[in-house]
C-alpha positions as CSV (number, residue, x, y, z in Angstrom):
1,M,-72.2,-20.4,164.8
2,G,-71.7,-17.3,166.9
3,K,-68.9,-14.8,166.8
4,T,-65.9,-15.2,169.1
5,R,-65.2,-12.5,171.7
6,E,-62.2,-11.3,169.6
7,E,-64.4,-10.9,166.5
8,T,-67.1,-9.0,168.5
9,A,-64.4,-6.8,170.1
10,E,-62.8,-6.1,166.7
11,V,-66.1,-4.8,165.3
12,E,-67.0,-2.8,168.4
13,N,-63.5,-1.3,168.5
14,S,-63.3,-0.5,164.8
15,N,-63.8,3.0,163.8
16,Y,-64.6,4.9,160.7
17,F,-61.5,5.9,158.7
18,S,-60.5,9.5,159.1
19,T,-57.5,11.7,158.6
20,S,-56.5,15.3,159.3
21,T,-58.0,17.8,156.9
22,S,-54.6,18.8,155.7
23,K,-53.6,15.2,154.9
24,L,-56.9,14.6,153.1
25,L,-56.3,17.8,151.1
26,L,-52.7,16.9,150.2
27,M,-53.3,13.3,149.5
28,S,-56.4,13.9,147.4
29,L,-54.6,16.4,145.2
30,C,-51.3,14.5,144.9
31,T,-53.0,11.1,144.1
32,L,-55.3,12.7,141.6
33,G,-58.3,11.6,143.5
34,L,-57.3,8.1,144.4
35,Y,-57.0,8.9,148.1
36,E,-60.7,9.8,148.0
37,L,-61.5,6.3,146.8
38,Y,-59.3,4.9,149.5
39,W,-61.1,6.9,152.1
40,I,-64.5,5.7,150.8
41,Y,-63.3,2.1,150.7
42,K,-62.0,2.1,154.2
43,N,-65.2,3.6,155.5
44,W,-67.3,1.0,153.6
45,V,-65.2,-1.7,155.2
46,H,-66.1,-0.3,158.6
47,I,-69.8,-0.1,157.7
48,K,-69.8,-3.6,156.4
49,K,-68.3,-5.0,159.7
50,K,-70.4,-2.8,162.0
51,N,-73.7,-3.5,160.3
52,K,-73.0,-7.1,159.1
53,L,-73.8,-6.2,155.5
54,E,-73.2,-8.4,152.5
55,I,-71.6,-5.7,150.4
56,M,-68.4,-5.3,148.4
57,P,-66.6,-2.2,149.7
58,F,-64.2,-2.3,146.7
59,W,-67.0,-1.7,144.2
60,R,-68.7,0.8,146.5
61,A,-65.4,2.8,146.4
62,F,-64.8,2.2,142.7
63,F,-68.2,3.8,142.1
64,G,-67.7,6.2,144.9
65,N,-69.6,9.0,143.2
66,L,-72.7,6.9,143.3
67,W,-72.4,5.4,146.8
68,L,-71.1,8.5,148.7
69,Y,-74.6,9.5,149.7
70,S,-75.3,6.1,151.2
71,L,-72.0,6.1,153.1
72,M,-72.8,9.5,154.5
73,K,-76.3,8.4,155.5
74,Y,-74.8,5.6,157.6
75,L,-72.4,8.1,159.1
76,Q,-75.3,10.5,159.9
77,D,-77.2,7.7,161.6
78,D,-74.2,6.9,163.8
79,L,-73.7,10.6,164.6
80,N,-77.4,10.8,165.7
81,E,-76.9,7.6,167.8
82,A,-73.9,9.2,169.6
83,N,-75.7,12.6,170.1
84,I,-73.2,14.4,167.9
85,P,-74.4,17.5,166.0
86,K,-75.8,16.8,162.5
87,L,-73.6,16.7,159.5
88,T,-74.3,19.2,156.8
89,P,-77.2,17.7,154.8
90,V,-75.7,14.5,153.4
91,S,-77.8,14.8,150.2
92,L,-76.2,18.2,149.5
93,L,-72.7,17.1,150.2
94,A,-73.0,13.9,148.1
95,A,-74.7,15.9,145.2
96,L,-72.0,18.6,145.2
97,Y,-69.3,15.9,145.3
98,F,-70.9,14.1,142.4
99,I,-71.3,17.3,140.3
100,T,-67.8,18.6,141.1
101,A,-66.1,15.2,140.3
102,G,-68.0,15.1,137.0
103,L,-66.5,18.4,135.8
104,W,-63.3,16.7,134.6
105,N,-64.6,17.0,131.0
106,L,-64.8,20.8,131.0
107,P,-62.4,22.8,128.7
108,D,-59.1,24.1,130.0
109,P,-58.6,25.3,132.7
110,Y,-62.1,24.8,134.1
111,W,-61.7,21.0,134.4
112,L,-59.3,21.6,137.3
113,I,-62.3,22.2,139.4
114,A,-62.9,18.4,139.5
115,Y,-59.7,18.0,141.5
116,F,-61.3,19.8,144.4
117,S,-64.3,17.5,144.7
118,F,-62.8,16.2,148.0
119,V,-63.8,19.5,149.6
120,F,-67.3,18.1,150.0
121,M,-65.9,15.1,151.9
122,I,-64.3,17.4,154.5
123,P,-67.4,17.8,156.7
124,A,-67.9,14.0,156.8
125,N,-64.2,13.5,157.6
126,T,-64.5,16.1,160.4
127,A,-67.6,14.4,161.8
128,I,-65.9,11.0,161.7
129,L,-63.0,12.5,163.8
130,R,-65.5,13.7,166.4
131,L,-67.4,10.4,166.3
132,N,-64.2,8.3,166.7
133,E,-63.0,10.5,169.6
134,N,-66.4,10.1,171.2
135,L,-66.7,6.4,170.8
136,A,-63.1,5.2,171.3
137,I,-60.9,5.5,174.3
138,D,-57.6,5.1,172.3
139,V,-58.0,6.9,169.0
140,K,-54.8,7.4,167.0
141,A,-54.6,10.6,165.0
142,N,-54.1,9.8,161.3
143,D,-52.2,12.9,160.5
144,R,-48.7,11.7,160.0
145,M,-47.2,11.1,156.6
146,Q,-45.7,7.6,156.2
147,G,-43.7,5.9,153.4
148,W,-46.5,5.5,150.8
149,N,-47.9,8.9,151.6
150,W,-44.5,10.6,151.0
151,L,-44.1,8.7,147.7
152,A,-47.6,9.8,146.6
153,L,-46.9,13.4,147.7
154,I,-43.6,13.7,145.8
155,L,-44.5,11.9,142.6
156,G,-48.1,12.9,142.5
157,G,-47.3,16.4,143.6
158,M,-44.8,16.9,140.7
159,F,-47.3,15.4,138.3
160,F,-50.1,17.7,139.6
161,I,-47.8,20.7,139.3
162,L,-46.9,19.8,135.7
163,I,-50.6,19.3,134.8
164,V,-51.6,22.6,136.3
165,G,-48.7,24.4,134.8
166,E,-49.4,23.0,131.3
167,T,-53.1,23.8,131.6
168,L,-52.7,27.3,132.8
169,N,-49.7,28.1,130.6
170,P,-49.9,26.1,127.4
171,S,-46.9,26.3,125.1
């Protein structure tokens, strides 16, 4: 049985998930990395729809460190198809993300480096912004903070400040 026009239009009109760099930075820090997993999940949902794959985006996000290279490879292929300049080598970005995220077990204060693993997602996020603008007529900027974002920023931000303060200035 074929897809309806609405289902076909939904896949064609769907975009990769992206956000402003500042929102990615703030949300990644204040959610202690959970926003990174959300970003990965949303992009796997898009890839699943677009490529008609039989995958489980939740588990690809849950094991995001292991699946980020594959996600970025799909993105690179779509960038090539749209004639948008290449992304920083995806293998390098994925490897640096994997290594940085794995540094959580270092002694104080060096383990804090792991919080900044999202930095290696920024080139992919920026490329997605360009791709979405190129492919879609009506792209909404995802740069505004909404209810859950504010809650995460306030509660997570306070928690992050407490963790950093205790790590850098133990009693």
